[in-house]
N, C-alpha and C positions, 0 to 999 in steps of 0.2 A: 504495499499499499504504500501510496506518496504521502507527504506531509499534510496534503489539503484534504486529503480522505480521512487521515487519522483526526485532524481538527473537526471536521464534518462528524464523523462518528462520537467524538467527546461532547459536541454542542447539541447532537439527536438525543443521547441518554440524558444530558441534563435537563433537556425540555422534556423527556418523556417522564424523568422523575417529578418534576414539576407539577406534571399534570396530574399527579397522583399525591401531590403534598409531600413529596420527600425532598429533605434538602440534601443535594449531592452538587459537589464542587469539584473544579478541576485543580489537580497539583501536577507539579514538576514542571518539564521543558515547555508542554503546551500551555501552560498558565503563563509563562513568562512571555512566549510569542504572541499569545493574546493580551496580555497587558502592556506589551512594549513596542508597539509596531512601527516605531521610528527608527529601532535598534534592532530588530530582529535579524537585520543583516549581519550583526556580529555572530548569530549562531549559522547563519548560512556560510559565514567565512571559515567557521570550523568544520563545515561539511556535515553539520549535526543532521542526524536521521531520526526518526522516532522508532521506539520497537514496541511500546505498549501504550496504555492509556491509565494514569493514576488518577483517584478519586479519592476525596474526603466526605465523610458522611457521619452521623449520629449513630451510636449502636443500638438505639431505641428502635430506628429503622432496618435493622439487618435483615429481618424476614421480609420484609416488604422489597427491599433491595434484590434479594436472592431470587423472589417470585418475578420481579420485572426482568432481571437478567435472563432469567429462565425463558421467558415468553420472547426477549429480543435474540434468541437462539444460543445465548452464552452457557456454556457447561461449567459448573463450579468444581473446585477442588476442595471437598469438604475438609480435609485433613488440614489444611492450612486455618481454616475457621476455628477447628478445634484446638489445634497446637498453638495459635495465638491467643487462646482463650477468650474468644470473640473479637479479638483486636483488628483482623484481617479478614476480607473476602477476595479471592482469587479467581478468576474465570476465563474461560478461553472459549472463541468462537470457531468450531470445528470447520468451518467452510473458508472463512478468511484468515485463521490463524491469528487472529488478533488478542492479545492478552490485557486483560483488566484486573487492577489491582486497587481495591477499596480499602483505605484506611479509618477505621471505625472510633469515634472520639479524640484520635491522638495519632501523631506521627512519633513512631517510637524506633528510632536507630541509635546512634552514639548519646543523643538525648531525647527527651521526650518534651514534645509541641502539644499542649492540650487543644482542642478544639472546643471546649464547652462555651455556647453562647457567642460564638465568634463566627461561625460559618453564614449567617445571615447578613454579616456587615459587606459581602461583596457577592458578586453573581457575574459570570458563570465561575469564577475561581475563587478560591481561599483568598482572605484579604492580602495586601501587601505586606502587612507586619509578618505574617505567617509565609509569604514567600519569601522574605528575608531569611527568616528564622529557618526554613527549612535547608537552606544552604548553610546558614552560619553554624548549624549544630553538627556539620559532617567533619569530623576530626582528620580523616583521611581525603580532604577536599582536592578535587582535580580542577585542571582547565576549564571544562564545560561549567563546572560549578560557579567557577569565579566569572565568567565571562556573562553567564545569567544575571549573577549579583549585578555586574556592571550596567548591563542593560536597564536593569530595576533603579538603580541609583540614577543613572542618565535620564530616566524617563519621567520620575516621579519626585516630588517634593518630601521633605522630612516633616512631621507635624505630631500633634496629639489627636487626631482623628484617623478615620477609615477612607474618607472619600477621595478618591483616587490620591491618597497621600499615603505615606510609609508612616505607620502609627508608631513612632519612636518611643513613645511614653508608655506605650503596652510592652515593646520590645525589652526596654528599661526595667519594667518592674517583675518581668519573668527572670532576667538574669540577676534582678537584686535578691531574689528567692534561691536561686540555684547558683552555687558558685560553679560548679563544672560547667554548666551552660556558658556563664559569663567568661570562664576561662576560654573556653573552645571559640565562642562568638567572637571576642577580642583578638585572639590569635589569628583567626580568619580575617576577620576585617583589615588587619595589617597586612594580609597576604595580597587581598583584593587591592589595596593602596598601591601596593609595590608592583603587582602585575600590571595594573592600569598605567603606571607611570612607563613601564617597558613595552607596552603592547603596540605593535607598529600600526595597526589598523586605527586606532584612536588619534584624532586630531588633539593638539595642544589644549585647546579649550575644554575638550571632554576629559582629557586627564587632570586637569585642574577642578573641575567640576566634582569627579569621582572622589578626589583626595579631600576637597572641602566637605562632601556628603560624609565621607567616613570620618574624618576629623570630628563633625557634628555628632553622629552617632557614638563615637567613643566618649566624648564629653558628657554625652547625657548619660551612657552607662555609668560613668566614674561619679557623677553627681547624685544619681539616685541613691537615696536612703537604702542600706543594705539590712537585712535581716539578722537577728543573732546566728542561726543557723549559718549563714553565709559566712558571718565573720569568724566563727569558729572555725569552719573548712578553709578559709584563708590561711589561718595558720598553719595548716599542713601543707598546703600547696600542691606543687606539681610532685612531691616525693610519694604521693599516694595517686594512683589511677583515677581519672575524674570522670571517666565516659565508660561507655559500653562498647565491646565490639561487635561489630556487626554481624560476625560469623556467630555468635551466640544466640542470634534471634531465628526466627522461623526463616527459612531460604527466601530470599527476595528476588526478584524479577530484575532485569538489568536497570530499567528507568525508576524501579521502586524507591531508591533514595534520593531521585533528583528532584 
């Protein structure tokens, strides 16, 4: 399938879910392509292709999503749902070979990004804050993750709300409670700034904007009042592992971490 077919199918399934009152939102590379039309050429420069479609949803809708996908011709792997303790649904279309991954209530890889009360803040994708967090929580971050983040920071302003804005207040609040997430996010933001500065496909003004956006986020994360648990964990620092190994989790599809 070409990229347009992936995008069309993702949109079609979101609409089918909406018709049944189910909140289903797009995650991963497709979400960045949708929200960053001016800068999606950066994905093209990497020769980016889609291998599957990732969604976010609420666990309360799991059974209805399973029935919906079955009606649309998808065959679920029930072992993933059981093995993830109701945290993920995985299905594949036998005719097209298209693979779907639905993350229920949270994204859980190197760190946990909760969906509770958040998915309604954007449509058809997860909110921009969660789009940033899904990349910044990856300990073994790679070039495509960084490019997606650069796209997001170039395309959208930072602020304290979710209306076509990266809600940095929300990001800072999560990081202030979770030292491990804060550690990984700040580490990755530094990598985003460094790669943008050296990326040949970016003009000077874009490099400056990324650097400024990263600087603003880091300042906001630093200024946010930290919880007692965060302060206690901060004393230990990197001497103790602060993240999960993705291999410890239920086997994931190639794009599931994106």
